[in-house]
C-alpha positions in Angstrom: -18.1 32.7 -17.0 -14.7 31.3 -16.1 -14.3 29.9 -12.6 -11.6 31.5 -10.4 -9.0 29.0 -9.5 -9.4 27.2 -6.2 -5.9 25.8 -6.0 -5.1 27.9 -2.9 -8.3 26.6 -1.3 -7.2 23.0 -2.1 -3.8 23.6 -0.6 -5.2 25.3 2.5 -7.5 22.3 3.2 -4.6 19.8 2.7 -2.4 21.9 5.0 -5.2 21.6 7.7 -5.1 17.8 7.4 -7.7 16.9 4.8 -6.6 13.9 2.8 -5.9 14.5 -0.9 -9.4 13.5 -2.0 -11.0 15.6 0.6 -8.8 18.6 -0.2 -9.8 18.6 -3.9 -13.5 17.6 -3.6 -14.3 19.8 -0.6 -12.9 22.9 -2.4 -15.7 22.6 -5.0 -18.6 21.3 -2.7 -20.4 24.7 -2.9 -20.4 24.5 -6.7 -22.2 21.2 -6.4 -24.6 22.5 -3.8 -23.5 19.9 -1.3 -22.4 20.8 2.3 -18.6 20.5 2.6 -19.1 18.3 5.7 -20.9 15.7 3.5 -18.2 15.7 0.8 -15.6 15.5 3.5 -17.2 12.4 5.0 -17.8 10.8 1.7 -14.1 11.2 0.7 -12.6 10.2 4.0 -11.8 6.6 2.9 -10.2 7.7 -0.4 -7.0 8.9 1.3 -3.6 7.3 1.0 -4.5 5.7 -2.3 -8.1 4.5 -1.7 -8.4 2.9 1.7 -4.8 3.3 2.6 -3.8 0.7 0.0 -1.6 3.2 -1.8 -3.5 2.6 -5.0 -5.3 5.3 -7.1 -4.2 8.8 -6.0 -6.8 10.5 -3.8 -6.3 13.8 -5.6 -7.6 12.1 -8.8 -10.3 10.3 -6.8 -11.5 13.7 -5.4 -11.5 15.3 -8.8 -13.7 12.4 -10.1 -16.1 12.8 -7.2 -16.6 16.4 -8.2 -17.2 15.3 -11.8 -19.9 12.9 -10.6 -21.5 15.6 -8.3 -21.6 18.1 -11.1 -22.5 15.9 -14.1 -24.9 13.3 -12.6 -28.6 13.7 -13.3 -29.3 11.8 -10.1 -32.1 10.0 -11.8 -32.3 7.0 -9.4 -34.9 5.1 -11.3 -33.3 5.4 -14.7 -29.6 6.5 -14.5 -29.0 8.4 -17.7 -25.8 10.3 -17.1 -23.3 7.7 -16.0 -21.8 7.0 -19.5 -21.0 10.7 -20.0 -19.5 10.8 -16.5 -17.5 7.7 -17.2 -16.1 9.2 -20.3 -15.2 12.4 -18.5 -13.6 10.4 -15.7 -11.6 8.5 -18.2 -10.3 11.7 -19.8 -9.5 13.1 -16.4 -7.6 9.9 -15.5 -5.6 10.1 -18.7 -4.7 13.7 -18.1 -3.6 13.1 -14.5 -1.5 10.1 -15.5 0.1 12.0 -18.4 1.0 15.0 -16.2 1.9 13.2 -13.0 3.6 10.0 -14.4 1.3 7.5 -12.6 -2.1 7.0 -11.0 -0.7 5.1 -8.1 -0.1 6.9 -4.8 2.8 4.7 -3.8 4.6 5.4 -7.0 3.8 9.1 -7.0 5.2 9.4 -3.5 8.3 7.3 -4.4 7.8 4.7 -1.7 9.7 2.0 -3.4 12.2 4.0 -5.5 13.0 6.7 -3.0 12.4 9.3 -5.7 8.9 10.8 -5.8 7.4 11.2 -9.2 5.1 13.9 -7.9 4.6 15.2 -4.4 1.1 15.2 -2.9 1.0 19.0 -3.1 1.6 18.9 -6.9 -1.0 16.1 -7.3 -3.7 18.1 -5.5 -2.8 21.1 -7.7 -3.2 18.9 -10.8 -6.5 17.5 -9.4 -7.8 21.1 -9.0 -6.7 22.1 -12.4 -8.4 19.1 -13.9 -11.6 19.9 -12.2 -11.5 23.5 -13.3 -10.5 22.7 -16.9 -12.6 19.6 -17.5 -15.6 19.7 -15.2 -16.2 23.5 -15.2 -14.9 24.1 -18.7 -18.3 25.4 -19.8 -19.2 27.1 -16.6 
């Protein structure tokens, strides 16, 4: 079964004021069986490049949160899924950087150059596509 795209849902959340990480991750909360409010709260500090430091783009961070929610075995006593999730997150990061031109929020928004590499709306679109293509590829 192929997942219907949720890009519109991601955009709608971002337009309502969700940060980039929240917009991406919350659009898939139901797939993970997690209440959207919990995902929203968990991703709140990931906006504006992780803690408002304009570092790693929140759209990518939100996509990686979804990967963890979907792929983790949640075996607290003997974590067994983290290496697979790390590998997936690395591939997601490579794809995002290749498509968007950077991982850094400040660079993507063109804060120093005055010329954005990729507007936030396009970053969250790519975050959603990465989730759909890479996390739910076998769904």
